KELO-115740 format. One record per residue (C-alpha): residue in three letters; residue number from 1; x negated, y negated, z negated. Coordinates in pm, 1 decimal, padded with zeros to 6 digits. Each point is the difference from the previous one (the first is absolute). Layout:
% residues N
[r 'ALA'; NUM; [X; Y; Z]],
...
//
This chain:
% residues 395
[r 'MET'; 1; [-15202.5; -15513.2; 00389.5]],
[r 'PRO'; 2; [00247.5; -00112.9; -00269.6]],
[r 'VAL'; 3; [-00037.6; -00355.2; -00128.3]],
[r 'LEU'; 4; [-00095.1; -00058.7; -00363.7]],
[r 'ALA'; 5; [00297.4; -00098.4; -00213.9]],
[r 'LEU'; 6; [-00209.9; -00286.6; -00136.8]],
[r 'LEU'; 7; [-00013.0; -00136.1; 00355.2]],
[r 'GLY'; 8; [00368.9; 00049.4; 00076.2]],
[r 'GLY'; 9; [00019.4; 00372.0; 00074.8]],
[r 'THR'; 10; [00221.2; 00268.7; -00149.8]],
[r 'PRO'; 11; [-00121.9; 00131.1; -00336.7]],
[r 'VAL'; 12; [-00084.7; 00366.1; -00047.1]],
[r 'ARG'; 13; [00237.8; 00013.7; -00292.6]],
[r 'SER'; 14; [00299.2; -00207.2; -00109.2]],
[r 'ARG'; 15; [00154.2; 00212.0; -00275.6]],
[r 'PRO'; 16; [-00133.9; -00022.5; -00357.0]],
[r 'PHE'; 17; [-00203.8; 00265.3; -00174.7]],
[r 'VAL'; 18; [00104.4; 00172.0; -00323.6]],
[r 'ARG'; 19; [00138.2; -00242.7; -00256.5]],
[r 'TRP'; 20; [-00186.2; -00015.7; -00328.5]],
[r 'PRO'; 21; [00081.6; 00079.9; -00275.7]],
[r 'VAL'; 22; [00184.2; 00320.4; 00081.9]],
[r 'PHE'; 23; [00301.6; 00047.6; -00230.0]],
[r 'ASP'; 24; [00345.0; 00155.4; -00020.8]],
[r 'ASP'; 25; [00280.3; 00063.7; -00249.5]],
[r 'ARG'; 26; [-00239.8; 00170.5; -00239.5]],
[r 'GLU'; 27; [-00154.3; -00335.2; -00089.4]],
[r 'ARG'; 28; [00344.7; -00152.5; -00047.0]],
[r 'ARG'; 29; [00107.1; 00280.5; -00232.8]],
[r 'ALA'; 30; [-00321.5; -00030.4; -00199.3]],
[r 'LEU'; 31; [00055.5; -00374.1; -00044.5]],
[r 'ASP'; 32; [00359.3; 00062.8; -00106.2]],
[r 'GLU'; 33; [-00125.4; 00238.2; -00269.2]],
[r 'VAL'; 34; [-00219.3; -00272.5; -00143.3]],
[r 'LEU'; 35; [00280.4; -00254.9; 00025.2]],
[r 'GLU'; 36; [00244.9; 00218.9; -00186.3]],
[r 'SER'; 37; [-00255.0; 00099.2; -00263.0]],
[r 'GLY'; 38; [-00027.2; -00356.2; -00127.1]],
[r 'VAL'; 39; [-00376.3; 00051.7; -00047.3]],
[r 'TRP'; 40; [-00157.7; -00206.7; 00275.2]],
[r 'GLY'; 41; [-00336.1; -00077.8; -00156.1]],
[r 'GLY'; 42; [-00318.1; 00182.6; -00082.2]],
[r 'TYR'; 43; [00135.4; 00287.3; -00209.8]],
[r 'HIS'; 44; [00227.2; 00187.6; 00237.6]],
[r 'PRO'; 45; [-00087.7; 00373.6; 00029.8]],
[r 'LYS'; 46; [-00045.1; -00038.3; 00375.3]],
[r 'ILE'; 47; [-00315.3; -00201.3; -00066.4]],
[r 'LYS'; 48; [-00167.2; 00277.1; -00196.5]],
[r 'GLN'; 49; [00122.3; 00254.7; 00254.8]],
[r 'PHE'; 50; [-00161.2; -00191.4; 00284.2]],
[r 'GLU'; 51; [-00325.4; -00061.0; -00188.4]],
[r 'GLU'; 52; [-00039.2; 00369.6; -00073.8]],
[r 'ALA'; 53; [00094.2; 00114.7; 00350.8]],
[r 'PHE'; 54; [-00230.2; -00243.6; 00178.6]],
[r 'ALA'; 55; [-00296.8; 00064.0; -00230.7]],
[r 'SER'; 56; [00042.2; 00377.0; 00024.9]],
[r 'PHE'; 57; [00019.7; -00015.4; 00380.9]],
[r 'HIS'; 58; [-00341.6; -00164.6; 00004.1]],
[r 'GLY'; 59; [-00149.3; 00236.2; -00255.7]],
[r 'ALA'; 60; [00000.6; -00243.8; -00292.4]],
[r 'ARG'; 61; [00122.0; 00067.9; -00353.0]],
[r 'TYR'; 62; [00137.2; -00348.1; -00066.2]],
[r 'GLY'; 63; [00172.7; -00281.9; 00185.8]],
[r 'VAL'; 64; [00100.7; -00348.1; -00113.1]],
[r 'SER'; 65; [00230.1; -00190.3; 00235.1]],
[r 'THR'; 66; [-00037.9; -00374.7; 00044.0]],
[r 'ALA'; 67; [00179.4; -00296.2; 00153.7]],
[r 'ASN'; 68; [-00228.0; 00003.3; 00306.0]],
[r 'GLY'; 69; [-00332.3; 00122.5; 00132.8]],
[r 'THR'; 70; [-00183.0; -00319.8; -00087.6]],
[r 'VAL'; 71; [00063.6; 00012.7; -00373.7]],
[r 'SER'; 72; [-00073.9; 00373.7; 00003.4]],
[r 'LEU'; 73; [-00356.7; -00085.3; 00107.1]],
[r 'GLU'; 74; [-00025.1; -00261.8; -00274.1]],
[r 'ALA'; 75; [00126.1; 00244.4; -00263.4]],
[r 'ALA'; 76; [-00245.7; 00265.7; 00117.0]],
[r 'LEU'; 77; [-00293.2; -00242.2; -00019.0]],
[r 'LEU'; 78; [00101.5; -00121.1; -00346.0]],
[r 'ALA'; 79; [00047.2; 00355.5; -00126.9]],
[r 'ALA'; 80; [-00347.4; 00088.3; 00128.2]],
[r 'GLY'; 81; [-00145.9; -00286.9; -00202.9]],
[r 'VAL'; 82; [-00101.8; -00213.3; 00299.0]],
[r 'GLY'; 83; [-00019.2; -00364.2; -00097.9]],
[r 'SER'; 84; [-00188.7; -00327.3; -00006.7]],
[r 'GLY'; 85; [-00331.2; 00005.6; 00186.5]],
[r 'ASP'; 86; [00032.2; 00357.6; 00122.9]],
[r 'GLU'; 87; [-00048.4; 00067.5; 00370.3]],
[r 'VAL'; 88; [00234.1; 00223.6; 00197.8]],
[r 'ILE'; 89; [-00088.4; 00113.3; 00352.7]],
[r 'VAL'; 90; [00285.0; -00030.1; 00249.0]],
[r 'PRO'; 91; [00035.2; 00013.8; 00379.3]],
[r 'PRO'; 92; [00054.5; -00321.4; 00201.0]],
[r 'ILE'; 93; [00262.9; 00169.1; 00220.1]],
[r 'THR'; 94; [00301.2; 00049.3; -00224.2]],
[r 'PHE'; 95; [00297.2; -00195.9; -00129.2]],
[r 'ILE'; 96; [-00094.7; -00285.5; -00230.9]],
[r 'ALA'; 97; [00136.7; 00179.3; -00309.5]],
[r 'THR'; 98; [-00301.3; 00233.8; -00011.0]],
[r 'ALA'; 99; [-00241.6; -00285.5; -00062.6]],
[r 'ALA'; 100; [00240.0; -00245.0; -00164.4]],
[r 'ALA'; 101; [00076.6; 00250.9; -00275.2]],
[r 'VAL'; 102; [-00370.7; -00001.0; -00086.6]],
[r 'LEU'; 103; [-00001.2; -00379.2; -00031.2]],
[r 'ARG'; 104; [00317.6; 00002.4; -00206.9]],
[r 'VAL'; 105; [-00159.8; 00217.6; -00270.0]],
[r 'GLY'; 106; [-00299.4; -00236.1; -00012.3]],
[r 'ALA'; 107; [-00240.2; 00216.3; 00197.7]],
[r 'ILE'; 108; [-00185.8; -00069.7; 00326.3]],
[r 'PRO'; 109; [00084.8; 00176.1; 00326.7]],
[r 'VAL'; 110; [-00308.0; 00096.2; 00199.0]],
[r 'PHE'; 111; [00070.3; 00075.6; 00364.9]],
[r 'ALA'; 112; [-00178.8; 00291.8; 00166.6]],
[r 'ASP'; 113; [00039.2; 00071.8; 00369.1]],
[r 'ILE'; 114; [00219.2; 00268.0; 00152.3]],
[r 'GLY'; 115; [-00091.4; 00284.6; 00232.4]],
[r 'PRO'; 116; [00155.8; 00091.7; 00335.6]],
[r 'ASP'; 117; [00281.8; 00175.8; -00190.1]],
[r 'TYR'; 118; [00106.1; -00339.4; -00148.4]],
[r 'ASN'; 119; [-00085.2; 00120.6; -00351.6]],
[r 'LEU'; 120; [-00279.3; -00110.3; -00231.3]],
[r 'ASP'; 121; [-00342.3; 00106.4; 00127.7]],
[r 'PRO'; 122; [-00171.9; 00197.0; -00281.3]],
[r 'GLY'; 123; [-00341.2; -00123.8; 00113.1]],
[r 'ARG'; 124; [00106.1; -00362.2; -00028.8]],
[r 'VAL'; 125; [00156.1; 00071.3; -00338.6]],
[r 'ARG'; 126; [-00334.4; 00129.1; -00127.1]],
[r 'GLU'; 127; [-00167.7; -00320.9; 00119.4]],
[r 'ALA'; 128; [00258.9; -00212.2; -00182.7]],
[r 'ILE'; 129; [-00047.9; 00155.5; -00345.6]],
[r 'THR'; 130; [-00158.3; -00222.8; -00263.9]],
[r 'PRO'; 131; [-00037.5; 00031.0; -00378.3]],
[r 'ARG'; 132; [00334.5; -00180.3; -00030.2]],
[r 'THR'; 133; [00192.5; 00244.6; 00217.7]],
[r 'ARG'; 134; [00271.7; 00165.0; -00205.2]],
[r 'ALA'; 135; [00236.8; 00155.6; 00254.0]],
[r 'LEU'; 136; [00075.6; 00055.8; 00365.1]],
[r 'ILE'; 137; [00332.5; 00004.9; 00182.3]],
[r 'PRO'; 138; [-00002.8; 00216.2; 00310.8]],
[r 'VAL'; 139; [00305.7; -00074.6; 00213.2]],
[r 'HIS'; 140; [00143.4; 00289.5; 00200.0]],
[r 'PHE'; 141; [00056.6; -00238.6; 00285.7]],
[r 'ALA'; 142; [00284.9; 00068.1; 00244.1]],
[r 'GLY'; 143; [00062.2; 00324.0; -00189.7]],
[r 'ARG'; 144; [-00334.5; 00164.0; 00080.4]],
[r 'PRO'; 145; [-00180.9; 00119.3; -00316.4]],
[r 'ALA'; 146; [-00332.5; -00164.4; -00071.4]],
[r 'ASP'; 147; [-00314.2; 00212.3; -00050.5]],
[r 'MET'; 148; [00078.4; 00107.2; -00354.2]],
[r 'ASP'; 149; [-00292.7; 00242.6; -00009.6]],
[r 'ALA'; 150; [-00244.7; -00286.1; 00044.8]],
[r 'PHE'; 151; [00181.1; -00236.9; -00234.1]],
[r 'GLY'; 152; [00020.8; 00265.0; -00269.1]],
[r 'GLU'; 153; [-00377.2; 00046.7; 00020.0]],
[r 'ILE'; 154; [-00063.5; -00374.9; -00007.8]],
[r 'ALA'; 155; [00227.6; -00050.6; -00300.7]],
[r 'ALA'; 156; [-00160.7; 00286.3; -00191.5]],
[r 'ALA'; 157; [-00351.8; -00125.0; 00071.5]],
[r 'HIS'; 158; [00074.2; -00355.9; -00115.8]],
[r 'GLY'; 159; [00265.0; 00054.0; -00265.5]],
[r 'LEU'; 160; [00271.5; -00177.5; 00198.6]],
[r 'THR'; 161; [00377.2; 00019.6; -00024.1]],
[r 'ILE'; 162; [00185.6; 00089.3; 00319.3]],
[r 'ILE'; 163; [00346.3; -00144.4; 00058.2]],
[r 'GLU'; 164; [00149.3; 00131.1; 00322.0]],
[r 'ASP'; 165; [00211.0; -00249.0; 00190.2]],
[r 'ALA'; 166; [00243.0; 00240.5; 00164.9]],
[r 'ALA'; 167; [00262.1; -00257.0; 00101.1]],
[r 'HIS'; 168; [-00013.9; 00139.0; 00356.1]],
[r 'ALA'; 169; [-00055.6; 00362.1; -00085.2]],
[r 'HIS'; 170; [00308.0; 00170.8; -00146.4]],
[r 'GLY'; 171; [-00063.3; 00372.2; 00041.0]],
[r 'ALA'; 172; [-00337.4; -00035.7; 00176.2]],
[r 'ALA'; 173; [-00256.2; 00268.6; -00079.1]],
[r 'TRP'; 174; [-00378.2; 00035.0; -00005.3]],
[r 'LYS'; 175; [-00118.4; 00360.9; 00035.5]],
[r 'ASN'; 176; [00354.6; 00123.7; -00074.5]],
[r 'ARG'; 177; [00021.4; -00201.4; -00321.1]],
[r 'ARG'; 178; [00239.1; -00291.9; -00002.5]],
[r 'VAL'; 179; [-00142.0; -00341.4; -00070.5]],
[r 'GLY'; 180; [00057.0; -00151.9; -00339.9]],
[r 'THR'; 181; [-00206.7; 00224.9; -00226.7]],
[r 'PHE'; 182; [-00350.9; -00039.3; 00142.3]],
[r 'GLY'; 183; [-00055.5; -00310.7; -00208.0]],
[r 'ASP'; 184; [00087.0; -00095.1; -00355.4]],
[r 'LEU'; 185; [00327.7; -00164.9; 00101.7]],
[r 'ALA'; 186; [00190.7; -00058.9; 00322.3]],
[r 'SER'; 187; [00246.3; -00267.3; 00107.6]],
[r 'PHE'; 188; [00281.3; 00041.0; 00253.6]],
[r 'SER'; 189; [00243.8; -00254.3; 00144.0]],
[r 'PHE'; 190; [00366.9; 00039.6; 00092.7]],
[r 'GLN'; 191; [00033.0; -00336.6; 00174.3]],
[r 'GLN'; 192; [00241.3; -00032.2; 00293.7]],
[r 'SER'; 193; [-00242.6; 00107.8; 00273.2]],
[r 'LYS'; 194; [-00150.1; 00299.0; -00181.0]],
[r 'ASN'; 195; [00055.7; 00366.5; 00092.6]],
[r 'LEU'; 196; [00192.2; 00037.6; -00326.6]],
[r 'THR'; 197; [00196.2; -00309.4; -00092.8]],
[r 'ALA'; 198; [00258.1; -00156.4; -00226.6]],
[r 'GLY'; 199; [-00059.0; -00349.5; 00134.6]],
[r 'GLU'; 200; [-00248.0; -00056.7; -00282.1]],
[r 'GLY'; 201; [-00156.8; 00217.6; -00267.1]],
[r 'GLY'; 202; [-00322.9; 00175.3; -00085.0]],
[r 'ILE'; 203; [-00151.3; 00274.2; -00211.5]],
[r 'VAL'; 204; [-00326.4; 00086.9; -00170.3]],
[r 'ILE'; 205; [-00088.4; 00367.8; -00023.4]],
[r 'GLY'; 206; [-00282.3; 00180.1; -00175.9]],
[r 'ASN'; 207; [-00104.5; 00297.5; -00209.8]],
[r 'SER'; 208; [-00140.7; -00175.3; -00306.2]],
[r 'ARG'; 209; [00262.7; -00013.2; -00270.9]],
[r 'ALA'; 210; [-00178.5; -00284.4; -00179.3]],
[r 'LEU'; 211; [-00041.6; -00213.4; 00311.8]],
[r 'MET'; 212; [00355.0; 00056.2; 00114.4]],
[r 'GLU'; 213; [00141.1; -00077.4; -00344.4]],
[r 'THR'; 214; [-00189.3; -00329.4; 00017.8]],
[r 'VAL'; 215; [00147.4; -00068.7; 00344.5]],
[r 'ARG'; 216; [00350.3; 00065.4; -00132.2]],
[r 'SER'; 217; [-00058.6; -00223.0; -00300.8]],
[r 'ILE'; 218; [-00128.5; -00285.8; 00219.2]],
[r 'CYS'; 219; [00304.9; 00030.6; 00225.3]],
[r 'ASN'; 220; [00242.8; 00015.2; -00292.1]],
[r 'GLN'; 221; [-00083.2; -00307.7; -00207.8]],
[r 'GLY'; 222; [-00282.3; 00168.0; -00190.8]],
[r 'ARG'; 223; [00223.1; 00263.7; -00160.3]],
[r 'ARG'; 224; [-00122.4; 00352.4; -00066.4]],
[r 'SER'; 225; [00183.4; 00317.3; 00093.2]],
[r 'GLY'; 226; [00206.0; 00112.0; -00299.0]],
[r 'GLY'; 227; [-00046.2; -00331.2; -00178.1]],
[r 'ALA'; 228; [00261.1; -00240.9; -00125.8]],
[r 'TRP'; 229; [00167.0; -00242.6; 00242.5]],
[r 'TYR'; 230; [-00160.2; -00303.2; -00162.2]],
[r 'GLU'; 231; [-00339.1; 00163.7; -00058.2]],
[r 'HIS'; 232; [-00263.8; -00136.2; 00239.1]],
[r 'VAL'; 233; [-00347.5; 00150.7; -00018.3]],
[r 'ARG'; 234; [-00170.5; -00196.4; 00279.1]],
[r 'LEU'; 235; [00055.4; -00296.4; 00228.1]],
[r 'GLY'; 236; [00234.8; 00117.8; 00272.2]],
[r 'THR'; 237; [00268.0; -00136.0; 00226.5]],
[r 'ASN'; 238; [00311.6; 00116.2; 00183.7]],
[r 'TYR'; 239; [-00105.1; 00185.4; 00315.7]],
[r 'ARG'; 240; [00285.5; 00252.3; -00020.6]],
[r 'LEU'; 241; [00186.4; 00153.5; 00292.5]],
[r 'THR'; 242; [00380.7; -00024.1; -00001.6]],
[r 'ALA'; 243; [00242.7; 00291.6; 00013.3]],
[r 'TRP'; 244; [00127.4; -00126.0; 00335.6]],
[r 'GLN'; 245; [-00342.4; 00045.3; 00155.8]],
[r 'ALA'; 246; [-00051.9; 00338.7; -00161.7]],
[r 'ALA'; 247; [00333.2; 00121.0; 00137.1]],
[r 'ILE'; 248; [-00097.1; -00101.5; 00353.0]],
[r 'LEU'; 249; [-00350.8; 00143.5; -00034.4]],
[r 'LEU'; 250; [00122.5; 00341.3; -00107.9]],
[r 'VAL'; 251; [00206.3; 00033.0; 00316.2]],
[r 'GLN'; 252; [-00270.6; -00146.0; 00221.3]],
[r 'PHE'; 253; [-00250.1; 00238.7; -00157.6]],
[r 'SER'; 254; [00210.5; 00297.3; 00108.5]],
[r 'ARG'; 255; [-00070.1; -00100.6; 00362.2]],
[r 'LEU'; 256; [-00373.6; -00059.4; -00038.3]],
[r 'GLU'; 257; [-00142.8; 00340.7; 00095.0]],
[r 'GLU'; 258; [00207.9; 00029.4; 00316.5]],
[r 'GLN'; 259; [-00089.5; -00355.6; 00099.3]],
[r 'LEU'; 260; [-00367.7; 00074.8; -00058.7]],
[r 'ARG'; 261; [00028.7; 00297.7; 00233.1]],
[r 'ARG'; 262; [00174.9; -00201.3; 00271.7]],
[r 'ARG'; 263; [-00250.6; -00284.9; -00017.4]],
[r 'ALA'; 264; [-00291.5; 00241.1; 00021.6]],
[r 'GLU'; 265; [00143.6; 00163.4; 00310.1]],
[r 'SER'; 266; [00068.8; -00335.7; 00163.2]],
[r 'ALA'; 267; [-00351.4; -00122.6; -00076.4]],
[r 'ARG'; 268; [-00139.6; 00318.7; 00156.7]],
[r 'ILE'; 269; [00201.6; -00064.2; 00317.5]],
[r 'LEU'; 270; [-00121.9; -00359.4; 00022.4]],
[r 'ASP'; 271; [-00359.2; 00102.6; -00070.3]],
[r 'GLU'; 272; [00014.7; 00241.2; 00294.2]],
[r 'ARG'; 273; [00148.3; -00262.7; 00231.0]],
[r 'PHE'; 274; [-00247.4; -00270.5; -00098.0]],
[r 'ALA'; 275; [-00315.0; 00214.6; -00009.4]],
[r 'ALA'; 276; [-00048.5; -00038.2; 00375.3]],
[r 'LEU'; 277; [00026.4; -00381.9; -00007.0]],
[r 'ASP'; 278; [-00351.2; -00141.9; -00021.6]],
[r 'PHE'; 279; [00122.3; -00344.6; -00111.0]],
[r 'LEU'; 280; [00153.3; 00139.5; -00321.2]],
[r 'GLN'; 281; [-00200.5; 00129.5; -00294.4]],
[r 'LEU'; 282; [00166.5; 00214.3; -00263.3]],
[r 'PRO'; 283; [-00142.8; 00053.1; -00350.5]],
[r 'PRO'; 284; [-00246.5; 00290.3; -00004.8]],
[r 'PRO'; 285; [00145.9; 00335.9; -00104.7]],
[r 'ASP'; 286; [-00099.5; 00144.5; -00337.0]],
[r 'GLU'; 287; [00095.4; 00357.8; -00082.7]],
[r 'ARG'; 288; [-00002.8; -00086.6; -00369.7]],
[r 'VAL'; 289; [00311.1; -00215.2; 00058.4]],
[r 'THR'; 290; [00261.1; 00274.8; -00021.5]],
[r 'CYS'; 291; [00299.6; -00232.6; -00016.8]],
[r 'HIS'; 292; [00008.6; -00354.6; 00136.0]],
[r 'SER'; 293; [00318.0; -00176.6; -00111.1]],
[r 'GLU'; 294; [-00008.2; -00207.7; 00322.4]],
[r 'TYR'; 295; [00125.6; -00314.9; -00167.0]],
[r 'LEU'; 296; [-00167.9; -00178.8; 00288.7]],
[r 'TYR'; 297; [-00106.8; 00141.0; 00334.3]],
[r 'MET'; 298; [-00332.0; -00177.7; 00055.4]],
[r 'VAL'; 299; [-00153.9; -00079.7; 00338.9]],
[r 'ARG'; 300; [-00296.8; -00209.7; 00109.3]],
[r 'LEU'; 301; [00016.6; -00180.8; 00330.7]],
[r 'LEU'; 302; [-00337.8; -00010.1; 00175.5]],
[r 'THR'; 303; [00060.2; -00326.3; 00179.3]],
[r 'ASP'; 304; [-00320.2; 00016.9; 00205.3]],
[r 'ARG'; 305; [00147.5; 00300.3; 00180.9]],
[r 'LEU'; 306; [00305.5; -00204.9; 00092.2]],
[r 'GLY'; 307; [-00197.7; -00287.1; 00142.9]],
[r 'GLY'; 308; [00016.8; -00198.8; -00320.7]],
[r 'VAL'; 309; [00377.6; -00006.6; -00054.9]],
[r 'PRO'; 310; [00038.7; -00126.8; -00358.6]],
[r 'ARG'; 311; [00152.1; 00239.4; -00252.1]],
[r 'ASP'; 312; [00278.7; -00243.9; -00089.5]],
[r 'LEU'; 313; [00097.9; -00046.3; 00364.6]],
[r 'PHE'; 314; [00006.4; 00377.2; 00046.8]],
[r 'MET'; 315; [00230.7; 00025.1; -00302.2]],
[r 'ARG'; 316; [00230.5; -00271.0; 00137.7]],
[r 'ALA'; 317; [00026.0; 00190.5; 00324.3]],
[r 'LEU'; 318; [00078.2; 00323.4; -00187.1]],
[r 'ALA'; 319; [00267.5; -00173.8; -00206.4]],
[r 'ALA'; 320; [00160.9; -00129.2; 00320.4]],
[r 'GLU'; 321; [00014.6; 00361.6; 00120.8]],
[r 'GLY'; 322; [00200.3; 00089.2; -00311.9]],
[r 'ILE'; 323; [-00283.2; 00140.0; -00214.2]],
[r 'PRO'; 324; [-00023.8; -00174.9; -00338.6]],
[r 'GLY'; 325; [-00351.4; -00014.6; -00136.7]],
[r 'VAL'; 326; [-00207.3; -00210.7; -00233.7]],
[r 'GLY'; 327; [-00338.9; -00148.5; 00075.4]],
[r 'GLY'; 328; [-00121.4; 00083.1; -00347.1]],
[r 'TYR'; 329; [-00175.6; -00235.1; -00238.6]],
[r 'PRO'; 330; [-00126.4; -00321.8; 00163.7]],
[r 'TYR'; 331; [-00316.3; 00001.4; -00212.0]],
[r 'PRO'; 332; [-00147.1; 00190.0; -00297.7]],
[r 'LEU'; 333; [00140.0; -00077.5; -00342.0]],
[r 'TYR'; 334; [-00304.1; -00198.3; -00112.3]],
[r 'CYS'; 335; [00080.5; -00265.6; 00263.2]],
[r 'ASN'; 336; [00313.4; -00098.7; -00192.6]],
[r 'ARG'; 337; [-00031.7; -00317.0; -00205.7]],
[r 'VAL'; 338; [00098.3; 00178.9; -00320.2]],
[r 'PHE'; 339; [-00335.4; 00183.5; 00015.5]],
[r 'SER'; 340; [-00207.2; -00303.2; 00098.1]],
[r 'GLY'; 341; [-00181.8; -00005.5; -00332.9]],
[r 'LEU'; 342; [-00151.7; 00341.1; 00062.9]],
[r 'ASN'; 343; [-00333.8; 00057.5; 00169.7]],
[r 'HIS'; 344; [00144.2; 00129.9; 00326.9]],
[r 'ARG'; 345; [00006.1; -00153.5; 00345.3]],
[r 'ARG'; 346; [00054.1; 00095.3; 00362.1]],
[r 'GLY'; 347; [-00254.6; 00250.7; 00120.3]],
[r 'ASP'; 348; [-00022.7; 00187.4; -00330.3]],
[r 'CYS'; 349; [00219.7; 00288.7; 00117.0]],
[r 'PRO'; 350; [-00046.7; 00036.0; 00377.4]],
[r 'GLU'; 351; [00212.3; 00314.3; 00035.0]],
[r 'ALA'; 352; [00291.3; -00169.6; -00177.1]],
[r 'GLU'; 353; [-00035.5; -00307.6; 00217.7]],
[r 'ARG'; 354; [-00013.3; 00212.7; 00313.9]],
[r 'SER'; 355; [00316.6; 00173.8; -00116.4]],
[r 'CYS'; 356; [00177.3; -00334.5; -00031.3]],
[r 'ARG'; 357; [-00093.1; -00086.3; 00358.5]],
[r 'GLU'; 358; [00078.3; 00333.6; 00161.9]],
[r 'SER'; 359; [00251.3; 00201.0; -00200.9]],
[r 'PHE'; 360; [00373.9; 00019.0; 00016.2]],
[r 'TRP'; 361; [00247.5; 00229.0; -00165.2]],
[r 'ILE'; 362; [00340.9; 00152.9; 00045.2]],
[r 'SER'; 363; [00214.8; 00044.2; -00309.1]],
[r 'HIS'; 364; [00096.5; 00344.7; -00126.4]],
[r 'GLU'; 365; [00368.9; -00010.0; 00087.2]],
[r 'ILE'; 366; [-00085.0; 00019.8; 00370.5]],
[r 'LEU'; 367; [-00159.2; 00337.4; -00074.9]],
[r 'LEU'; 368; [00341.8; 00122.7; -00115.2]],
[r 'ALA'; 369; [00131.2; -00049.6; 00351.8]],
[r 'GLN'; 370; [00063.1; 00271.8; 00257.5]],
[r 'PRO'; 371; [-00263.5; 00112.8; 00255.4]],
[r 'ASP'; 372; [00169.4; -00204.4; 00274.7]],
[r 'ASP'; 373; [-00041.6; -00310.6; -00212.2]],
[r 'LEU'; 374; [-00369.2; 00074.1; -00047.6]],
[r 'ALA'; 375; [-00030.7; 00044.3; 00376.6]],
[r 'ASP'; 376; [00127.3; -00358.4; 00036.5]],
[r 'PHE'; 377; [-00280.1; -00115.0; -00230.0]],
[r 'ALA'; 378; [-00265.1; 00172.4; 00209.9]],
[r 'LYS'; 379; [00160.0; -00119.6; 00323.7]],
[r 'ALA'; 380; [00001.8; -00360.6; -00118.1]],
[r 'VAL'; 381; [-00368.0; 00013.2; -00100.4]],
[r 'ALA'; 382; [-00092.5; 00136.9; 00342.5]],
[r 'LYS'; 383; [00214.3; -00260.5; 00176.5]],
[r 'VAL'; 384; [-00158.5; -00291.2; -00183.7]],
[r 'ALA'; 385; [-00349.7; 00135.7; 00068.2]],
[r 'GLU'; 386; [00075.7; 00032.4; 00371.5]],
[r 'HIS'; 387; [00086.7; -00370.1; 00007.9]],
[r 'ALA'; 388; [-00308.4; -00115.8; -00190.6]],
[r 'ALA'; 389; [-00113.2; -00224.7; 00284.0]],
[r 'GLU'; 390; [00336.4; -00178.2; 00010.5]],
[r 'LEU'; 391; [-00003.8; -00040.7; -00375.7]],
[r 'ARG'; 392; [-00340.3; -00169.4; 00014.9]],
[r 'GLU'; 393; [00134.4; -00248.7; 00254.2]],
[r 'HIS'; 394; [00283.4; -00094.2; -00235.9]],
[r 'ALA'; 395; [-00207.5; -00012.0; -00317.0]],
//
């Protein structure tokens, strides 16, 4: 039996996976065009071109690009009129920006637990609604669309605004409709790790002309479309995207559909390989999810079926075999000190806390690899599991 690499053996894999971001001379030519144009800021035609193309792809009439996916959430909340004293329901398993944006506009994030799909649990959202609830932010976590049927019904029944956090979900679809238009507004990120990236950047999309005009005004120093340069109709700031980022995004966007297809096929292969392993638990299938962007390939490690091998030790052993993974969030968001003034504590969201103990993820670029590379992933998981007893001895 081969020895674990963590214990001095030969790793399953020594060569790297696909480098991310993927780029070629098309990005260089696009950047040269911006350079030679002399218009490097927020008014280059490439910016409008990207906004329109991205919004249209997701079925939205309007798009407003931003400096990043954090300020896009803030702009969306401000445009929706969320402010001091309002409550906004958010999941505890997400990047901090989802909840921090709520605090930054003066509102209060209220954490509701997730379901086994890592997305907000509609039942727990209903329990969290109070007379002060103004909005909810479903996160399409890992690229899997949240239950937008349920959230649409909840919002309609209680008069709530929905802001979709689609930072993970470029091109994802719920019942053959791409995410981004189920709510009132949607926010996407183009940060370095995202499926569509320019290093940084973001966008808000939506179908309401009035709301989206407000978003644009907030992001552009309070100006109005068609107004004078020094005319400011509301309090805004500079959240604008640069022409450099737009140039990169347009080229990256041309690859998105093919990359979505490749990731989906790779995820299907891994699902088939892992289905027979009783110590791994995959998110439950849902036929309403017609396109998962596979930003993260999520797995839960049932440690009791491996004799109690801790998740983090299992991940260390996988990394030694040449399989890069991440143990996920160490604890739910409400355990961070920045949220200590809120009425949340450990035990409030048991599914989220279980996720932090058991889950790990593989980043999307690995799903762009070839089938032989995916076979290495599966082989390494099986190898580490076979050596569970030895791992426990070296814990």
